[in-house]
C-alpha positions in Angstrom: -0.2 -14.0 20.3 0.4 -10.3 20.6 -2.5 -8.1 21.5 -3.8 -6.0 18.6 -3.2 -2.3 19.0 -6.6 -0.4 18.8 -5.5 3.2 18.8 -2.6 5.0 17.1 -1.7 6.5 20.5 -0.7 2.9 21.6 2.0 2.7 18.9 5.4 3.2 20.6 6.8 4.9 17.4 3.9 7.4 17.6 4.6 8.1 21.2 8.3 8.7 20.6 7.5 10.9 17.5 5.0 12.9 19.6 7.7 13.5 22.3 10.0 14.6 19.5 7.5 17.2 18.4 7.2 18.6 22.0 11.0 18.8 22.1 11.2 20.6 18.7 8.6 23.1 19.9 10.6 23.8 23.1 13.9 24.1 21.2 12.6 26.3 18.3 11.0 28.6 20.9 14.5 29.8 21.7 15.6 30.4 18.1 16.2 33.9 16.9 13.1 35.9 16.2 14.0 36.2 12.5 13.6 32.4 12.3 10.0 32.4 13.5 8.6 32.1 9.9 11.7 30.4 8.6 13.6 27.5 10.1 11.5 27.3 13.3 8.3 27.0 11.3 9.8 24.4 8.9 11.2 22.3 11.7 7.8 22.3 13.5 5.9 21.4 10.4 8.3 18.5 9.6 8.2 17.3 13.2 4.4 17.4 13.4 4.0 15.6 10.1 5.6 12.4 11.5 3.1 11.5 14.2 0.2 13.1 12.2 0.9 10.7 9.3 1.4 7.8 11.6 -2.1 8.6 13.0 -3.7 9.0 9.6 -2.0 5.8 8.2 -3.1 3.8 11.3 -6.7 4.2 10.4 -6.4 3.4 6.7 -7.7 0.0 5.9 -5.7 -0.9 2.8 -2.0 -1.8 3.1 -1.0 0.6 0.2 -2.8 3.5 1.9 -1.2 2.7 5.3 2.3 2.4 3.7 1.8 5.6 1.8 1.2 7.6 5.0 4.0 5.8 6.9 6.3 6.6 4.0 5.3 10.3 4.2 6.2 10.1 7.9 9.6 8.7 6.9 10.2 11.6 4.5 9.2 14.2 7.1 11.5 12.6 9.6 14.4 12.9 7.2 13.5 16.5 6.5 13.6 17.1 10.3 16.9 15.4 10.6 18.3 17.9 8.1 16.9 20.8 10.0 18.6 19.5 13.1 21.9 19.5 11.3 21.3 23.0 9.9 20.2 24.3 13.4 23.5 23.0 14.9 25.6 24.4 12.1 23.9 27.8 12.5 24.6 27.8 16.2 21.0 27.6 17.3 21.5 24.2 18.9 25.0 23.8 20.3 24.5 20.1 20.8 21.9 18.1 18.8 23.2 14.6 19.6 20.2 13.6 21.8 17.7 14.9 19.1 19.7 13.1 16.4 19.7 9.9 18.4 15.9 10.2 19.0 15.3 10.7 15.3 17.4 7.7 14.5 15.4 5.5 16.9 12.2 6.7 15.5 13.5 6.0 11.9 14.3 2.4 12.9 10.9 1.9 14.6 9.1 3.4 11.6 11.1 1.1 9.2 10.0 -1.9 11.4 6.4 -0.8 11.3 6.5 -0.5 7.6 8.1 -3.9 7.2 5.5 -5.4 9.5 2.6 -3.9 7.6 4.0 -4.8 4.3 4.8 -8.4 5.3 1.6 -9.0 7.3 -0.8 -8.5 4.4 1.3 -8.7 1.3 2.1 -5.9 -1.1 -1.1 -6.2 -3.2 -3.7 -5.6 -0.3 
């Protein structure tokens, strides 16, 4: 039997999402100054929302509450994926493939986490 995870920091999906946040902060730091309160800020907020909602959802007791926060994390991740496309198209990120691949990996892991939580306790919990 698998060992129960006691802290959100132990979730691999959270760890990868946190690493993505750090990368987003580094990358957006080199964006043009006029983007400080525009695209840079939006990208950072979307990126931070992913591990933050994973952390908050982790502590929720009810399955519906957990799934709600995990779903918000999914939405924020999709928002970030769009900002990665926009940043590349604007020429702020010449190559966004590694970030796009990391986002895809996180999306798959998040999907698996949601399926696991939903399947483990049933939808009415």
